N, C-alpha and C positions, 0 to 999 in steps of 0.2 A: 502493499500499498504506500503512494506515497503522500508523503507531507504538505503542509499546506504552504511551506516556503517552496518547497521541492517546485508545485503547482503554479505559485506564483512566477516562479524566476521561470517556466516555461513557456507560460504566458508572455512574459515580458521579451525572452526573446524571440518567440513567433512574434511577435510585434517589429522587434527591431530586426529580423534579419527581413521582414519584408521591406522593411523600410528601406534597407543598404541594397536591396533586388531592386528595387523600385527607382530610386535614384543614383545613387553611383556606381552601380556595377550597369545599369544601361549605360551611363554614360560612359563608360570605361570601355564596355564593349556591341558593337551591334550584331552580334551571332544569338544572341535570345532573343527571341519573336513568339508574338503571340501574349497571351495573357497568363503569369504567373502568380497562383497563388500559394503561399504557403498557410496549410490547411492544420497545422500541427507542431507540435517541437515536443517534444522527451528528453530531459537533460538528466542525466545520471544524480543518483543524492552524491557522490565525490568532487561532480560539476566537471569533469576533466571530459567528458563524452557527453554529445549532446546527436541525436535522430532528428532531424526538421523535414517534415511532409512537405513536398509540394505538389501543385496539379498544376499540368500547363496548358491551357485552348491554345492549338495552333490550326495554321490551315488546312495540314497533314500530319503523319505518324510522324513522316523524317522530319520536318521543324519541331515539333515535339521532343524527339528523342536527341537533337543535335542543340536545341537549347539546354534540358536536362542534363549533358553531355559537359556542356559550358557552365552551368552551376557547378557541377561537380569540381570541375576545374579550376574555380574560382573560389574554391573555397575554404585557401588562406586568406584569400584577402579580404572575404566575407570575415573571418573569425576577428582578423586584424580589424577592420573595422567595428567591429562589436566592441575590441577592447577599448576601443575611444568613447563607445557610446554608454556602456556599461561600468558601472561602478561596482565591481567585485575583483576580489583578489585573482580568481582564474578564472581566464576565458574559456570556454570547453573547445574541445576538437570536433569538429561538424562534419556529419554526414549526411549528407541528400537521400530520401529515399521516395520514389512514386507515390502519390495516394490515388486510387483509381475508385475512389468513393463515388467520382461526378460522373464518369463513364457508367459505372455499377448502377449508379441511380438513372441516368437516361437510359439505359437496357431496359431496366424494371419499366419506365413511364414508357417505351416503344411497347411491352409486352402487356401493359396493363390498356392502353390502347387499342391493340390488335382484338384483344380480349372483347374491348367494350362495342369495338366495330362490329365482329363476329355477333357477338349478341342482339344487337340492333336489327342486322341482316336477319337474324332468326326468327325475332320478332317481327319485322315487317312482313315476311313468309308467312308466318303463323296469321298473319290478319289477315293476308287475302283468300287463305285457303276456308 
């Protein structure tokens, strides 16, 4: 179970990493395309490691993958910027992970929509008989 301090720090790191990605990193490189959302952060209790969960919405899968790889390549820069923003003794090593919850949500929405369309079609056919 995570402590209250750990939850607060995770939330603060999530906000700070998003701010760094959307400002300094976007100005530093033009290889990050699409919309990058930091969906979560999980900082270890000893504050030495942080898992940052990101979701990237781009035109196609290739741009998403290229943007994710660019984020991973600039993890050191983001950590350096975090050191300037956060007032903690240690700044964790950052590892990025893809968050597939948006894609999963879209898939569920499509399935529900298909089921509703099928049900409406069956009801229309039943009314015609």
